[in-house]
C-alpha positions in Angstrom: 29.4 16.1 3.5 31.8 13.9 1.5 30.5 10.9 -0.5 31.9 8.6 2.1 30.2 10.4 4.9 26.9 10.3 2.9 27.3 6.6 2.3 27.8 6.0 6.1 24.8 8.1 6.9 22.7 6.2 4.3 23.0 2.9 6.1 21.9 4.5 9.4 19.0 6.2 7.5 18.0 2.8 6.0 18.0 1.1 9.4 15.8 3.8 11.0 13.5 3.9 8.0 13.0 0.1 8.1 12.3 0.2 11.9 9.9 3.1 11.5 8.0 1.4 8.7 7.8 -1.9 10.6 6.5 -0.2 13.7 4.0 2.0 12.0 3.0 -0.8 9.7 2.2 -3.0 12.7 0.2 -0.2 14.3 -2.0 0.6 11.3 -2.6 -3.1 10.8 -4.5 -3.1 14.1 -6.9 -0.7 12.3 -7.3 -2.9 9.2 -4.9 -0.8 7.0 -2.3 -2.6 4.8 1.4 -2.1 5.6 1.8 0.2 2.6 -0.3 2.8 4.4 2.0 2.5 7.4 5.0 3.2 5.2 3.4 6.3 3.8 2.6 7.6 7.3 6.1 6.7 8.5 7.5 8.9 5.8 5.5 11.9 7.1 6.5 11.1 10.7 10.2 11.1 9.9 9.9 14.3 7.9 9.6 18.0 9.0 5.9 17.6 9.9 6.6 15.6 13.1 10.3 14.7 13.8 11.4 18.0 12.3 8.9 19.8 14.6 9.7 17.9 17.8 13.5 17.5 17.2 14.6 19.7 14.4 18.3 19.2 15.1 18.1 15.4 15.1 16.0 15.4 11.9 18.4 17.7 10.1 21.3 15.5 11.2 19.6 12.3 10.2 18.3 13.5 6.8 20.7 16.3 5.6 19.7 17.8 2.2 22.7 16.3 0.5 21.5 12.8 1.2 18.1 13.3 -0.5 19.4 12.5 -4.0 20.8 9.2 -2.7 17.5 8.3 -1.1 15.6 9.2 -4.3 17.8 7.1 -6.6 17.7 4.0 -4.4 13.9 4.5 -3.9 13.4 4.6 -7.7 15.2 1.3 -8.1 12.9 -0.3 -5.4 9.7 1.1 -7.1 10.8 -0.1 -10.5 11.5 -3.6 -9.2 8.2 -3.7 -7.4 6.1 -2.5 -10.3 7.9 -5.1 -12.5 6.7 -7.8 -10.1 3.2 -6.4 -10.3 3.4 -6.6 -14.1 4.5 -10.2 -13.8 1.3 -11.0 -11.9 -0.9 -9.0 -14.1 -3.4 -11.1 -16.1 -3.9 -9.6 -19.5 -6.7 -12.1 -20.3 -8.9 -10.6 -17.6 -8.2 -7.1 -18.9 -9.0 -8.2 -22.5 -12.3 -9.5 -21.4 -13.1 -6.1 -19.6 -11.2 -3.7 -21.9 -14.3 -1.7 -22.6 -15.0 -1.3 -18.9 -11.3 -0.4 -18.1 -11.3 2.3 -20.8 -14.6 3.7 -19.7 -13.7 3.7 -16.0 -10.3 5.3 -16.6 -11.8 7.9 -18.9 -14.4 8.8 -16.3 -11.9 8.7 -13.5 -9.8 11.2 -15.4 -12.4 13.5 -16.8 -14.6 14.2 -13.8 -11.7 15.0 -11.3 -9.9 16.8 -14.0 -12.8 19.2 -14.6 -13.3 19.7 -10.9 -9.6 20.4 -10.5 -9.8 23.0 -13.3 -12.7 24.7 -11.5 -10.8 24.8 -8.2 -7.7 26.2 -10.0 -9.8 28.9 -11.7 -11.1 29.8 -8.2 -7.6 29.9 -6.6 -5.4 31.3 -9.3 -6.6 34.9 -8.6 -5.9 34.5 -4.9 -2.4 34.9 -3.4 -0.5 32.0 -1.9 -1.6 29.1 -4.1 0.0 29.4 -7.5 3.2 31.4 -8.3 3.0 34.7 -10.0 4.4 33.3 -13.3 1.5 30.9 -13.7 -1.5 31.9 -15.7 -5.0 30.4 -15.5 -4.5 28.2 -18.6 -1.5 26.6 -17.0 -2.9 26.4 -13.5 -6.2 24.7 -14.6 -4.7 21.6 -16.5 -2.0 21.2 -13.9 -4.4 21.0 -10.9 -6.8 18.9 -13.0 -4.0 16.4 -13.7 -3.1 16.4 -10.0 -6.7 15.6 -9.0 -7.1 12.9 -11.7 -4.0 10.9 -10.7 -4.4 7.5 -9.1 -2.0 5.9 -6.6 -1.0 3.2 -9.1 1.8 1.6 -7.1 -0.2 1.8 -3.9 -3.3 0.5 -5.7 -1.2 -2.4 -7.0 0.2 -3.2 -3.7 -3.2 -3.3 -2.0 -4.4 -5.6 -4.7 -1.4 -7.9 -4.2 -1.6 -7.9 -0.4 -5.3 -8.8 -0.6 -4.5 -11.5 -3.2 -6.8 -10.0 -5.8 -4.3 -9.7 -8.6 -5.9 -12.5 -10.6 -9.5 -11.6 -9.9 -11.7 -9.5 -12.2 -11.9 -6.6 -9.9 -8.2 -6.6 -9.3 -7.3 -6.8 -13.0 -10.0 -4.1 -13.8 -8.6 -1.7 -11.2 -5.0 -2.2 -12.3 -5.9 -1.7 -16.0 -8.0 1.4 -15.2 -5.3 2.8 -12.9 -2.6 2.3 -15.5 -4.5 4.0 -18.2 -5.6 6.7 -15.8 -2.1 7.6 -14.7 -0.6 7.4 -18.2 -3.2 9.9 -19.4 -2.6 12.2 -16.3 1.2 12.2 -17.0 0.5 13.1 -20.6 -1.6 16.1 -19.5 1.2 17.1 -17.1 3.7 16.9 -20.0 1.4 19.3 -21.9 1.4 21.7 -19.0 5.2 21.6 -18.6 5.6 22.1 -22.3 3.3 25.2 -22.1 5.2 26.5 -19.0 8.6 25.9 -20.6 7.5 27.0 -24.1 8.8 23.6 -25.4 6.2 21.5 -27.3 8.7 18.6 -27.6 8.0 17.6 -24.0 4.4 16.6 -24.8 5.4 15.0 -28.0 8.0 12.8 -26.3 5.6 11.8 -23.6 2.6 10.8 -25.7 4.5 9.4 -28.7 7.0 7.6 -26.6 4.4 5.8 -24.5 2.6 4.6 -27.5 5.9 3.4 -29.0 6.9 1.6 -25.9 3.7 -0.4 -25.6 3.7 -1.3 -29.3 7.4 -2.4 -29.2 7.1 -4.3 -26.0 4.1 -6.4 -27.0 5.5 -7.2 -30.5 9.3 -7.5 -31.0 9.9 -7.2 -27.2 7.6 -10.1 -26.4 9.6 -12.3 -28.8 12.8 -11.4 -27.1 11.3 -12.0 -23.7 10.0 -15.4 -24.9 13.6 -16.4 -25.8 14.9 -15.3 -22.4 12.1 -17.2 -20.6 12.7 -20.3 -22.6 16.4 -20.4 -22.0 15.9 -19.5 -18.4 14.0 -22.7 -17.8 16.8 -25.0 -19.1 18.9 -25.1 -15.9 19.6 -23.1 -12.7 22.8 -21.6 -14.3 20.8 -20.5 -17.3 18.1 -19.1 -15.1 20.6 -16.9 -13.2 22.2 -15.8 -16.5 18.8 -14.9 -18.1 17.7 -13.1 -14.9 20.7 -10.7 -15.4 19.6 -9.9 -19.0 16.0 -9.4 -17.9 17.2 -6.8 -15.3 19.0 -5.0 -18.2 15.8 -4.8 -20.1 14.0 -3.7 -17.0 16.4 -0.8 -16.4 16.2 0.2 -20.1 12.4 0.2 -20.0 12.4 2.3 -16.8 15.0 4.7 -18.3 12.9 5.2 -21.4 9.7 6.0 -19.7 11.4 8.3 -17.3 13.2 10.1 -20.1 10.0 10.8 -22.0 8.3 12.2 -18.9 5.8 9.4 -18.1 7.7 8.0 -15.1 9.7 4.9 -14.7 7.1 2.7 -13.1 5.1 2.4 -16.3 8.0 1.0 -18.2 8.6 -1.5 -15.5 4.9 -2.5 -15.4 4.6 -2.9 -19.2 7.7 -5.0 -19.4 6.5 -7.3 -16.6 3.1 -7.7 -18.2 4.8 -8.8 -21.5 7.0 -11.5 -19.9 5.7 -15.0 -20.8 4.3 -16.9 -17.7 6.0 -20.0 -16.6 8.6 -21.5 -14.2 11.2 -18.8 -15.1 8.7 -16.0 -14.3 8.0 -17.6 -10.9 11.8 -17.7 -10.2 12.2 -14.1 -11.1 9.4 -13.1 -8.9 10.8 -15.0 -5.9 14.2 -13.3 -6.3 12.9 -9.7 -6.7 9.8 -9.4 -4.5 11.4 -9.8 -1.0 14.2 -7.3 -1.6 11.9 -4.8 -3.3 9.1 -4.8 -0.8 11.0 -5.2 2.4 14.2 -3.2 1.8 13.9 -0.8 -1.1 10.3 0.2 -1.6 10.0 1.9 1.9 12.6 4.4 0.8 10.1 5.7 -1.8 7.5 6.6 0.8 10.1 8.1 3.2 11.6 10.3 0.5 8.2 11.8 -0.3 7.4 12.3 3.4 10.6 14.3 3.8 9.2 16.9 1.4 5.8 17.2 3.2 4.9 20.0 5.7 1.6 20.3 7.5 2.3 23.4 9.5 1.6 25.6 6.5 -2.2 25.0 6.6 -2.8 27.2 9.6 -5.9 29.3 8.8 -9.6 28.7 8.6 -9.7 29.8 5.0 -7.0 27.3 4.1 -8.8 24.5 5.8 -11.9 25.5 3.7 -9.9 25.1 0.6 -8.5 21.8 1.8 -12.1 20.6 2.4 -13.3 21.6 -1.0 -10.3 19.8 -2.6 -11.0 16.6 -0.6 -14.7 16.5 -1.4 -14.1 17.2 -5.1 -11.4 14.5 -5.2 -13.6 11.8 -3.7 -16.7 12.7 -5.7 -14.9 13.1 -8.9 -12.8 9.9 -8.7 -14.8 7.3 -6.8 -18.2 8.5 -7.9 -17.3 8.7 -11.6 -15.5 5.4 -11.7 -18.5 3.6 -10.0 -21.0 5.1 -12.4 -18.8 4.2 -15.4 -18.4 0.6 -14.2 -22.2 0.2 -13.8 -22.8 1.7 -17.2 -20.5 -0.9 -18.7 -22.4 -3.8 -17.1 -20.2 -4.4 -14.1 -21.9 -5.5 -10.9 -22.7 -3.1 -8.1 -20.1 -4.8 -5.9 -17.3 -4.6 -8.5 -18.1 -1.0 -9.4 -17.9 0.1 -5.8 -14.7 -1.9 -5.3 -13.0 -0.4 -8.3 -14.2 3.1 -7.3 -12.8 2.7 -3.8 -9.4 1.6 -5.1 -9.2 4.2 -7.8 -9.9 7.0 -5.2 -6.5 6.5 -3.6 -3.9 9.1 -4.7 -0.9 8.1 -2.6 2.7 8.7 -3.6 2.0 9.2 -7.3 0.2 12.3 -6.2 3.2 13.4 -4.2 5.4 12.9 -7.3 3.2 15.2 -9.5 3.0 17.7 -6.7 6.8 17.7 -6.2 7.2 18.3 -9.9 4.9 21.3 -9.7 6.7 22.7 -6.7 10.1 22.3 -8.2 9.1 23.8 -11.5 7.6 26.8 -9.8 3.9 26.1 -10.6 2.5 25.9 -7.1 3.4 27.3 -3.7 4.3 25.2 -0.6 0.8 26.0 0.8 -1.1 24.4 -2.1 1.4 21.6 -2.1 0.6 20.8 1.5 -3.2 21.0 0.9 -2.9 18.6 -2.0 -0.8 16.3 0.1 -3.5 16.2 2.8 -6.0 15.2 0.2 -3.6 12.4 -1.0 -3.2 11.0 2.5 -6.9 11.1 3.4 -8.0 9.5 0.1 -5.3 6.8 0.5 -6.3 6.1 4.1 -9.9 5.7 2.9 -9.0 3.2 0.2 -8.7 0.0 2.2 -11.5 0.5 4.7 -13.9 1.5 1.9 -12.8 -1.3 -0.3 -13.3 -3.9 2.4 -16.6 -2.4 3.4 -18.1 -2.4 -0.1 -16.4 -5.4 -1.7 -14.9 -7.9 0.7 -17.7 -7.8 3.3 -20.8 -7.5 1.2 -22.7 -10.2 -0.7 -22.4 -10.0 -4.4 -25.2 -7.9 -6.0 -26.3 -7.8 -9.5 
């Protein structure tokens, strides 16, 4: 297809995607799920798992392989804009008061599922159909461990925003823990990719670059952002002008974290968290949030759904593996985060709430799985099993959170 034909097809894709997300979002809301879960499910429904199964010709015509890079690029922009808004709403003071808890929770939420993932990889690596022949046990174990340890940071953030918990202790604690959790998981993934590619610079760039970004953003970068915010509050014309420069910084932050292998959303979140709060910040949020959430962000979920196939898990043995993965994922993430929170003095209610939110894997899981599939680490079968785990743990997040946090009296 020519670039013009792909652009024409893109607008049709976008219209169908938005309709599907609205319809499924409305449906899942009847069951107490947030719209973000509907968007995730809509992506699977429009992919090969359902539409491709029922109407393969229509699905191939609607989403030809040549259009996937366009969907991916636009989806990345939407995700970056959204995570920047989440950063703008992030209250560092609440995290500072609970920094010890956030570090302990994120460390427990990484270590426990990571070790369980390593054990599962050790069990599967000698069996055919899960890891490719080029992968040895020392590459398989840390990769699957990182995949089990990942948290659905964008989805966690969106659930917190939709439930208006961004400024609450449990919301700030979950966001901080999720951010640390995922940054560490991506660093582990960088080490695995470095081992697989025999290139140590991959890990060096990821770990060193992330430290450099945070240090720069909250020192010199914060001063620059302060100048932009101050000038942006002078007049409407200055606000629009400074908004443009802020977008430039946002794209640079996303580019930097993407280029070092940590993923663009973290650069966007860190930059948003460093912007001084005030009238200009409120204007920026009101300009970005509607377009990001209603138009661009759904593309991110749809793109991932297009790479998901459930027909590959078609044997009892494979369903056993899927069950083991799911149980290990829930116990390792939710259980460990709850125990860590309680050990740090958090209430029973807050500990359960954070554990329920951290248990969701969502689309960050799909990203790390797609990387493994594209790099030749895992097979489509293991990819599908891990996707099933991601969907189930994400569907569990909101009902569990509401059951243990929103509908229970506060306990000591």
